[in-house]
C-alpha positions in Angstrom: 45.9 81.0 59.1 43.5 84.0 59.3 43.0 83.4 63.0 46.8 84.0 63.6 46.3 87.5 62.0 42.9 88.1 63.5 43.9 87.3 67.2 46.6 90.0 67.4 44.4 92.5 65.6 41.4 91.9 67.8 43.7 92.0 70.9 45.2 95.3 69.7 41.7 96.8 69.2 40.6 95.6 72.6 43.7 97.0 74.3 43.3 100.4 72.5 39.5 100.6 73.2 40.0 99.6 76.9 42.4 102.5 77.4 40.2 105.0 75.5 37.3 104.0 77.7 39.4 104.2 80.9 40.6 107.7 80.0 37.1 108.8 79.0 35.9 107.5 82.4 38.2 110.0 84.1 35.7 112.7 83.0 32.4 110.8 82.2 29.7 110.1 83.1 29.2 113.5 84.8 26.3 112.2 86.8 26.2 108.8 88.5 24.7 106.0 86.4 23.2 103.1 88.3 24.0 99.8 86.7 22.8 96.5 88.1 25.5 95.8 90.7 27.3 99.1 90.9 27.2 102.8 90.2 29.3 104.3 87.4 30.6 107.9 87.9 33.5 109.7 86.3 36.6 110.1 88.5 36.8 113.9 88.2 33.1 114.6 88.7 32.9 112.2 91.6 36.1 113.4 93.4 36.3 117.0 92.3 36.0 118.5 95.7 38.6 116.2 97.1 41.0 116.8 94.2 40.5 120.6 94.5 41.3 120.4 98.2 44.4 118.3 97.6 45.6 120.6 94.8 45.1 123.7 97.0 47.2 122.1 99.8 49.8 121.1 97.3 50.1 124.6 95.9 50.2 126.3 99.3 52.6 123.8 100.9 54.9 123.1 98.0 54.6 125.7 95.3 53.5 129.1 96.5 52.8 130.2 100.1 52.4 133.7 101.4 55.9 133.4 103.0 57.3 132.6 99.5 55.5 135.6 98.0 56.7 138.0 100.7 60.2 136.7 100.4 60.1 137.8 96.7 58.5 141.2 97.6 60.3 142.1 100.8 63.8 142.7 99.2 66.2 145.7 99.6 65.5 146.6 95.9 61.7 146.7 96.4 62.1 148.6 99.7 64.4 151.1 98.0 61.9 151.7 95.1 59.1 152.2 97.6 61.3 154.7 99.6 62.0 156.7 96.4 58.3 156.7 95.5 57.4 158.0 99.0 60.1 160.7 98.8 58.8 161.8 95.4 55.2 161.9 96.6 56.1 163.8 99.9 58.2 166.3 98.0 55.4 166.9 95.5 52.8 167.3 98.2 54.9 169.6 100.4 55.5 171.7 97.3 51.7 172.0 96.9 50.8 172.7 100.6 53.7 174.9 101.7 52.5 178.5 101.9 53.7 180.6 99.0 54.7 183.3 101.4 57.7 181.2 102.7 61.0 182.0 101.0 62.2 179.3 98.5 65.2 178.5 100.7 63.1 177.9 103.8 60.8 175.6 101.7 63.8 173.8 100.4 65.3 173.3 103.9 61.9 171.8 105.1 61.6 169.5 102.0 65.2 168.4 102.4 64.6 167.8 106.1 61.6 165.6 105.4 63.6 163.8 102.7 66.4 163.0 105.1 64.0 161.7 107.7 62.2 159.6 105.2 65.5 158.2 103.9 66.5 157.2 107.4 63.2 155.7 108.5 61.6 154.4 105.3 63.6 151.2 105.0 62.7 150.2 108.6 59.1 151.2 108.3 58.6 149.4 105.0 60.2 146.3 106.4 57.9 146.4 109.5 54.9 147.0 107.2 55.8 144.0 105.1 56.2 141.9 108.2 52.9 143.0 109.6 51.2 142.5 106.3 52.7 139.0 106.0 51.5 138.0 109.4 48.0 139.4 108.7 47.7 137.8 105.3 49.0 134.4 106.6 46.1 134.4 109.0 43.5 135.9 106.7 44.3 134.6 103.3 44.8 130.9 102.5 46.3 130.1 99.1 45.0 126.6 99.4 41.4 127.8 99.9 41.7 130.2 96.9 43.0 127.4 94.6 40.3 125.0 95.9 37.5 127.5 95.3 38.8 128.3 91.8 39.0 124.6 90.8 35.5 124.0 92.2 34.2 127.0 90.3 35.4 125.5 87.0 32.7 124.1 84.8 33.5 120.3 84.3 33.8 120.8 80.6 36.3 123.6 81.1 38.3 121.5 83.6 38.3 118.5 81.2 39.4 120.7 78.3 42.2 122.2 80.4 43.4 118.8 81.6 43.2 117.4 78.0 44.9 120.5 76.7 47.9 120.0 79.0 48.2 116.2 78.7 46.9 115.5 75.2 50.1 113.9 73.9 50.4 111.7 77.0 46.7 110.7 76.8 47.1 109.8 73.1 50.3 107.8 74.0 48.5 105.8 76.7 45.7 105.0 74.2 48.2 103.8 71.6 50.2 101.9 74.2 47.0 99.9 75.0 46.8 98.9 71.4 50.5 97.9 71.2 50.2 95.9 74.4 47.1 94.2 73.0 49.0 93.4 69.8 51.8 91.9 71.8 49.4 89.8 73.9 47.7 88.6 70.6 51.1 87.6 69.2 51.9 85.7 72.4 48.6 83.9 72.2 49.4 83.0 68.6 52.7 81.6 69.8 51.0 79.6 72.5 48.5 78.2 69.9 51.3 77.2 67.6 53.1 75.4 70.4 50.0 73.6 71.6 48.6 73.0 68.1 
């Protein structure tokens, strides 16, 4: 009778421990360990560079490219804000450099003239500047490379902690599921023993 209780319990324990070890082997061992017929090395330490490269490509191609970034920045609202900042800065600077000997009305006419020119030209100049910046940054800055470098700079302990922090409930559920499946297999084994016995 005890064996009918013991088989499902041992199966549950084996299933649980198997999943715990499998998840642990995502991160450990950090350095390769030579066993008799094969080498044991954690998935993350072994394939870190490859994972970092894939993650970088995923981020750049699917999540955030320079084009996406400029699409959010190069809007009429942003260009208008920049125009206003330029106008304010130019007016302030003109007020500082205009000779004090000029009458106030002449100074005001000059300032108003600059403001009118800036208002007419700023939108187009800012748009062209954004486009030139976008082309330059697309050639010079690769989001994929930045992400790859950042992931490779992480200490493996930090990376493990980050991954576990994000997926802790799911990891725990996988471990428990191994135990549940082991229990079910043990019960099925009991059923087979009863049928054959």
